[in-house]
C-alpha positions in Angstrom: -26.5 -17.0 -6.1 -25.3 -15.7 -9.1 -21.6 -15.8 -8.2 -19.3 -19.0 -9.4 -16.0 -17.3 -9.2 -13.4 -18.8 -6.7 -11.6 -15.6 -6.2 -14.8 -13.7 -4.9 -15.1 -12.4 -1.5 -17.1 -14.3 0.4 -19.8 -12.5 2.7 -21.6 -14.1 5.6 -24.7 -11.4 6.1 -25.9 -11.3 9.7 -29.0 -9.3 10.8 -32.4 -10.3 12.5 -34.6 -8.6 9.8 -34.8 -10.2 6.8 -36.1 -7.2 4.7 -32.5 -5.7 5.8 -30.6 -8.6 4.5 -32.4 -9.1 1.1 -31.6 -5.3 0.7 -28.1 -6.0 1.5 -27.9 -8.8 -0.5 -29.2 -6.9 -3.6 -26.8 -4.2 -3.5 -24.1 -7.0 -3.0 -25.3 -9.0 -5.8 -24.5 -6.2 -8.5 -20.5 -6.7 -7.5 -18.9 -9.3 -9.5 -16.0 -9.6 -6.9 -18.4 -10.6 -3.8 -20.5 -13.7 -3.5 -22.6 -13.8 -0.5 -22.5 -17.1 1.0 -24.7 -17.3 3.7 -27.2 -15.8 6.4 -28.1 -15.6 10.0 -30.6 -14.1 11.9 -28.8 -14.0 15.1 -25.3 -13.9 16.9 -25.1 -17.6 17.9 -26.3 -18.6 14.1 -24.0 -16.0 12.9 -20.8 -17.6 14.7 -22.0 -21.4 13.9 -22.4 -20.4 10.0 -19.2 -18.8 10.2 -16.9 -21.5 11.7 -19.2 -23.5 9.2 -18.7 -21.5 5.8 -15.5 -19.7 6.7 -16.2 -16.6 5.0 -13.6 -13.8 4.4 -15.9 -11.2 5.9 -18.8 -11.5 8.1 -21.2 -8.5 7.9 -22.5 -8.2 11.5 -25.3 -6.7 12.9 -25.0 -5.2 16.6 -28.8 -5.7 17.6 -29.8 -9.4 17.4 -31.6 -12.0 19.5 -30.0 -14.8 21.5 -26.4 -13.4 20.8 -25.7 -9.5 20.1 -23.5 -8.5 17.1 -20.5 -7.7 19.7 -20.6 -10.7 21.6 -20.8 -12.7 18.4 -17.7 -10.9 17.3 -15.8 -11.8 20.0 -16.5 -15.3 20.2 -15.7 -15.4 16.7 -12.6 -13.6 16.5 -11.4 -15.8 19.6 -12.0 -18.9 18.0 -11.0 -18.0 14.1 -9.5 -14.5 14.3 -8.7 -15.2 9.9 -12.3 -14.3 9.9 -12.8 -10.6 9.3 -16.0 -8.7 11.1 -17.1 -5.7 9.6 -20.1 -4.1 11.7 -22.8 -2.8 9.8 -25.7 -1.3 11.9 -27.7 1.7 12.3 -26.4 2.5 15.7 -24.3 5.7 15.3 -23.1 6.8 19.0 -19.3 6.6 20.2 -20.3 4.3 23.1 -20.7 1.6 20.2 -18.1 2.6 18.1 -15.4 2.3 21.1 -17.0 -1.3 21.8 -16.6 -2.3 18.4 -13.1 -1.3 18.7 -12.6 -3.6 21.6 -14.3 -6.3 20.1 -11.9 -7.2 17.3 -14.2 -6.1 14.6 -12.3 -4.5 11.6 -14.7 -2.1 11.1 -18.1 0.0 11.6 -20.6 0.9 8.4 -24.0 2.4 8.9 -26.5 0.6 7.0 -27.9 3.6 5.2 -24.3 4.6 3.9 -24.3 4.8 0.0 -23.7 1.8 -1.9 -20.4 2.4 -3.1 -19.0 3.2 0.3 -20.5 -0.3 1.5 -18.6 -1.7 -1.3 -15.3 -0.1 -0.7 -15.5 -0.8 3.1 -15.9 -4.5 2.3 -12.7 -4.5 -0.2 -10.7 -2.7 2.4 -11.7 -4.6 5.2 -10.7 -8.1 2.8 -7.2 -6.2 1.8 -6.4 -6.7 5.7 -7.1 -3.1 6.5 -9.2 -1.1 8.8 -12.7 0.8 7.8 -15.0 3.2 9.6 -17.5 4.9 7.5 -17.1 8.6 7.1 -20.1 9.5 9.1 -18.7 7.3 11.9 -15.2 8.8 11.6 -16.9 12.5 11.8 -18.7 11.5 15.2 -15.5 10.6 16.6 -13.7 13.6 15.8 -16.8 15.7 16.6 -16.9 14.3 20.2 -13.2 13.5 21.0 -13.2 16.1 24.1 -15.7 14.1 25.7 -13.5 10.8 25.5 -10.7 9.9 27.9 -7.4 9.2 25.7 -4.4 7.8 26.7 -1.8 10.6 27.2 1.4 10.8 25.4 4.2 10.0 27.8 7.0 10.5 25.2 6.5 12.9 22.1 6.2 11.1 18.7 8.8 12.3 16.0 7.3 13.4 12.7 7.5 10.1 10.8 5.8 8.3 14.0 2.8 11.2 14.0 2.7 10.3 9.9 3.0 6.1 10.5 0.1 6.8 13.3 -1.9 8.9 11.1 -2.2 6.2 8.6 -2.7 3.6 11.0 -5.7 5.2 12.6 -6.7 5.8 9.1 -6.9 1.9 8.7 -3.9 1.3 6.2 -2.1 -2.2 6.9 1.6 -1.7 7.6 2.2 -3.4 4.0 0.4 -0.2 2.5 1.9 1.9 4.8 5.0 1.1 3.7 4.3 1.8 -0.1 3.2 5.2 0.6 6.1 6.3 2.7 8.6 4.4 0.4 9.8 2.4 3.6 10.2 -1.5 4.4 7.8 -3.0 6.0 10.0 -3.8 8.9 10.8 -0.3 9.3 7.1 0.7 9.4 6.6 -2.1 12.2 9.5 -0.7 14.0 7.8 2.6 14.0 4.5 1.2 15.1 6.3 -0.8 18.1 8.0 2.3 18.7 4.3 4.6 19.0 2.7 1.8 20.7 5.3 1.9 23.6 5.7 5.6 23.8 1.7 5.9 23.7 1.5 2.5 26.4 -1.4 1.3 24.2 -1.5 -2.3 22.7 -4.3 -2.7 20.3 -5.0 -0.7 16.9 -8.3 0.3 18.6 -5.9 2.3 21.2 -3.9 3.8 18.3 -7.0 5.3 17.0 -8.2 6.9 20.2 -4.9 8.4 20.7 -5.0 9.2 17.1 -8.2 11.2 17.6 -7.7 12.6 20.9 -4.3 14.5 20.1 -5.8 15.6 16.8 -3.5 13.6 14.6 -6.2 12.4 12.5 
């Protein structure tokens, strides 16, 4: 590996096709702040490698032998939630995306996205935010009428709608606080109240509600 920077974002790449891994490694090798520390060709090996290497991010394919990417993500997140998983796949249907949201992954990127978008996604997930590539967000938006969303039992205030929109776009509380000139504690209070009003219990649920109610 060309990297030796201790502050580089360490990445484990899990994909069952060596050609794909080589191509992505070549993309990432051009970034001074990203270091590929390991590779895995199946989900089981990805979990083992991740627990051994403790990378900042695992780029996880969905369709892999032995254990698929969704199962690997759920297992890894249960054992070590500090390791962030960014799904990297060719599948672009809404069922996969919603399954990813439930698995605990921090985002969803298609393999054919422009190099800059992939790099941006890695950096954003590393900073603690969620990331869904533009085409995936468009897919969800275009098909939101076909998805059953949780209904709003209590109306949201204008401020809560703004906070919900930013949460759904993947921004963490600290970033939202900075954007809205609020304290992190105030943002967390808004987030708690939003989840209570919408009767949801996860970031994925907030994203679905934001899409379903056309806030995003």
